N, C-alpha and C positions, 0 to 999 in steps of 0.2 A: 262190724267191719271197720278196721282202722285205716286212716288215710295219712299219707306221707305229706307233711307240710313243713316247709323250712321254718325254723324258729324265728329267723329275721323277718319273715313275712307276718308272723303273728305279732311281733314287736312293732313292726311298721303300722299295722292296722290299729293296734292299741294306742300308740302315740299319736297317730293321725286323728283319732277320735278324742284325744285329750285326756285319756285315762292313765293314771299311775298303775303299776302292776298290782299294788295292794288293793286299790279301789276296785279294779275289775275282777280280781281274784275273789272278792266277796260274793260276786255273782257267778263266777266260773272258777270253783276251787282248784280244778286241775290245771289252770293256766300256767302257774309257775313251772310245773313239771314239763309242760309242752314247750315253753320258751327255753328251757334248759336242754331240750332234746331227750329228756329222760323217758318220755312216753308220747304217744300220739293220740289225737282225738278220733272219735268216730265221725262219720259223715253228718249224723244228726247234731253232734256237738259242734261241728264246724259251722253248720247252719245257724245255730244259736249264737256262736261267736261272731259270725258275719252280721247278724241282725243287731247284736249289742254294740258293735263298732261302726255300723252303717257302712260297711265295706262291701263292694261287689264281690260275690262269691268267687268268680273267676280270677280275680286279682290274687287271691290267697294261694293259688296254685302256680303262680309264675316262678321263674327261676330266680328272680331278684325283685326287691321292692320297686314299684313304678315311681317315676317322677311325675307328679300331677301338677298341672297349672290351670289357672282360670282361663276359659276359652275366649276371653275378651281382654283388651289392654288393661293391665293391672297397675294403677297409679298409687296404690296404698304404700305408705311408708310408716316406720316407727323410729322416731328420733333420726329422721332423714335417711334411714336405711330401708331398702325395699323389703317388704314382707314376702317371704318365699313360699311358705307352706300354707295353702288354703285349707280350712277345715272342711269335713264332709258336709256340714250344714250349709256353708257358703256354696260349695260346688253343687249340691243338690238343688239349692234355690236358683242358681243360675241356669242349670239344666232344665228345670221345669218351666222357667220363664222363657227360655229359648223355644221349648216345645209349644207353649201357648202362643208365642209370637209367630211361629211357623204356621200354626193352625189359622190364626187370624189373618195372616198375609194371604193364604189361599182363599179364605172366606171373602176378604175384601176384593180380590181379583174376580171371584165368581159373581160378586154383586156389582161389578163394574165401577168400583170406587176409584176416584182419581188420586193420583199421587199428591202427597201433601207438600205444598210449596215451601213451607218454613223449614223443613228438614234439610240441613246442609246449606241454608241460605246465608250463613255468616262465615267469616274466616278469621283466623288468628290475627291477621293484619287489620281487621276491622276495628272501628272505634267502639270501645266498651259501652259508653253511654248510649250510642245509637242502637246497638243490639239490645240493650236492656229496655230501651223505650219501645222498640218494635215488639219485643216479647210482651210488654204490658198491654200494648194495643191488641195484639193477636189473642191474648188470653182474656182480655176484658177484665183485668184485675187491677184496678186503679188504687192509688193510695187513699183517695177520698172514700172509696167503697170499703176498704179495709178499716179505715178509721171508724166507720159506723157499725162494723161487725163487733158483737159484744166480747167474744173470747177467741183465744188462739185456736181452740178446737174448731170453732165455727169458721174461722178464717182459713184454716187448713182444708176443711171440708169444701169450702167455696173454691179455693185454689185448685183442688183436685177435680171438682166438677167442671171448671172452666177448661182445664187441660183435657179432660175426657171429651167435652164437646168439640174441642179443636181437633181431636183425633188421636191423642196420646193415650196409650194404655198405662194407667198409673196403678201400680199394685203396692199395697202397704201391708206388711205383716211382720210380726215379731217372732214367728215360728216357721219351721220348715213345713210347707204345705199346710195341713191342718193338724199336725202333730204337736200338741201343746207341751210335750215332754222335750221337744227339740227347739229350745229357745235360741234365737239369733242374738249374737253379741255385738252391740254397736261399737265396741272397742275393736272388733275385727274389720267391720265395714259398715258404712252408713247408707250406702245406696249404690246403684249402678244404672247405666243407660244402655239400651240396645237400640242403636239407630237403624231406622228403616223408613223409606219414604211412603210405605203403605201401612206399616204397623209399628210405629215408634213405641218403645216400651221403657218405662221408668219404674224401677223397684226401690222402695224406701224401707229401711229397717224400722219397723214399727215399735221396736223395743226402745227406741230413742224418744226423747221428749217431743211433744207436739210442736213446740216453738222451734226446736232444733230441726224437726222434719221439714219445716217451711224452708229453711236455708238449703237443706239437702235436695228438696224438690226443685228449687230454683237452680241449683248447681247442675243437677242432672238434665234439666231442660236446656240449659246452656250447651251441654254436650249434644243434645238433639239438634239445636240450632246450628251447631258446628258440623253435624253429620258424622259424629264419631262415637262409637261405643266405648264405654269405660267403666271400670270399677273404682270407687272412691271411698275415702274415709276422712275427707276434709272437714274442717270446721272453720268458723269465721276468722279465727286468729291464726290459722295454720299458715305456714310459709312454704308451700310446695315448691320443689325445684323444677318440676316438669312444666314446660311452657303451656301446655294445654290446660293443666289444672290451675295454674296461675290465672289464665284468661277466664276460665269458667268461674273461679272464685270471685273475680272482679265483677263479672257480669251479674252473678247472683246477688252480690252485695249492692250493686247499683240498682238492680231490678227491685229489690226489697226496700232499700233505704237510699234513695237518690241523695247525693251530697247537697244539692241545692235545697231540697226540702228539709233536710236535717238541719242545715245552717239556719233556715228561717224559723224552725221550731225550737231550736236549742236555747235554753235559758242559762246563761253563763253563771249567774249568781246562785243558782240552786245547787244543792249538794249532789255529788256525782251519783251516789246510789239512788237517791230519790229521782233524779233526772233520768237515769237509765231505765228505771221502772216505768216512769211516765211515758218516755219515748217508745219503749217496748210495747206498751199497751196501744199507743197511737199507731205505730207501724205494723203491729201484730207480728213481731219477730221476737227472738230471744234477747235477753239483756246482753248476751255475749256478742250478738251481731251489732247492737247499739254501741257497745264499748269499742269494737273494732272500727266502726264508722266514725265515731268521735275522734279516734286517733287519726283516721284518714283525713278528717276535716281539720286536723291540727288543733283540736279543742282539748285533747288529752295527750300528755307526753307518753313516750313508750314505757317508761318505768311505772308510771301511774296506771297505765292501761293493764300491764301484766300483773301488777299487784291486785287490782280490782278484778281482773279476769280470773285469777286463781281463787280469790275469795268467793266469787260468784259461782264458779264450778262446784266448790265445796258446798255452797248453799243449795244449789240445784240437786246435787246428788243426795242430799239429806231429805229431799221431798219425796214421799212415797208415790209411786205411779198408780194412777187409777186403772182399773180393768173392768171387764164386763161389757155390757151393751147388748143390743139386739144381735143374735147370732147371725141372722141372714143379712143384716146390713154389714156386719163384720166380714162375712164370707164374700159379699160382693166387693168390699173394699180390698180384700186380700187378692182378688184376681182381676180387679178393674170392672166397673159396671158395664163399660162398653164391651169388654170381652165376654163377661158373663151373659149379658143380654143376647149377644150374637150366638153364643154357644147353645144357650137354651132354645132359642128359636130354630137354629139349624137342627138340633136334636129332635125337637117336636115335629119338624117337617120331614124327618127321616133322612136328612142329608148326613148326619153324624150319628154313629152308634152310641147308645147310652154308655156302653163300656168305655169308649174313648172319652166321652164327656166327663164321666166320673173320674177318670184318671187325671184329666187336665184340671178338674176342680178340686181334686184331692179329697174326695169323700166317696162313699160306696152305697149309700142308701137312696132308693128311689124317692122316698118321702122327703128327704132333705133337698133333692133336686127340684121336686115340685114346689116346695115352700120357697126355695130361692127364686123360682120362676114367678111365683105369686108376688113376692116382695119387689120384683123388678117390673111387674105389670105386663108380663109376656106369657103367662100361663093361667 
């Protein structure tokens, strides 16, 4: 049975998924003829096409291509121009995080949990340094503690643990759900925040470097303190035009590298590259954050900073990313330990169906669920 599908809908789905016609035709040889309107696919072929392009099947039978937008404020820009088309990977990641947040919000209510006072406790008119200081106190993540932590990875893990203890659902993943074939692109987005006073959620693109994730987490937590959801792709040296992003960038930078501490630690006579590396290890942030803060402290001129910044980006991109690690620890990090622990307990108590738990955790095997529970100490 052939189905009537408009060629422009096929083209929309293909381009939405980032495929050229030639690339996708290698998997679906009939596609060029379908896009030209010379023939029509069967229903089974349409299902294969929808799966390959991560497009909702119903969308392919609309009268015209839909205009999709991210369901939270989108502050991403490219060369100061707003990014209009979100990828299916980004959209699916936001949707699953919203579903997890909704589940945890209902769980928190059923458990009688109190609303979190730090959510929305700051304002754009507030002093940046004061907000950053209150965040450090609330999170218990002091500079002295960071200095003693041996690596960026350990520091990031500690940062996440402290946010989790405070009540923030921190999810870090470099793929959509558990699908390792759908890798997230940090060039599209670095993270987002879903503000809620019972279930605040922060998602960090795990495909980014560990040191870069530190800044993203601090930036997204600033959004939570502000009480505003947002999608971001900022980096330490970006100059966003949006007032909210400017404020969150400033808070994140001051939270991680307070200017007062930087000035006392900075050695003027040392070489810039050497000093950036030393200070990055001291504060457990990326060298890019240090370069930006040295400029903020008037220790490095704008021209010198940008030259060093470009050279440092090239160096970091040349470093291969490590992968692997314990699957169950990774799985818990992907969905937040706080969320995973609550969901496993609720499922074992019969309050949540295994089917719904598997959907929210993005896997389908009972054994995987049990091992996750064991790793979290709740099964």
